[in-house]
N, C-alpha and C positions, 0 to 999 in steps of 0.2 A: 729226450727220446733217443736220438742219434748216438749221443755218447753212451748212453746206458746199452744199447744194442751192440754197440761196437766192442764195448769192454766187457759185456755181459755181467755188468754189475750195476746198481743204481746208484751206488755211493760216488763214484765220480761225475755222475749227473748232477747230484745234489751238491756236491762241492762247487762245482762250475756255476750252478743256479746261484748259491750264496755268495759265491765272489762277485758274480755279475751285479746282485742286489747291493752289495756294500759299496761297489764302484759306482754305481748309479746314484747312492745316497751321498757319497763323499762328493762327487760332482755337483749334484745339486746344491750342497752347503757350501761349497766353493763357488759356485756361480753366484749365488746370493749374498757372499761375502760374510756368512755365519761360522764359518769354518776357523777363521782367525779368533773370533768373539768366544768361540767354544774352546778353542786353544789358550785363551787366557791373555792373547795379545792385543 
C-alpha cells in the first residue's frame, strides 16, 4: 500500500510483494533442506 501511494503506481507494490513471496519460499525450502534436493545435489 505505502509503495503504491508513494510511487503512484500499483506495479511497484506488486513487484515488491512477489519478490518477498519468492524469498520466503526459497528460505523455507533452504531451511528444510529441500533446496539442495530440488537442485539435484
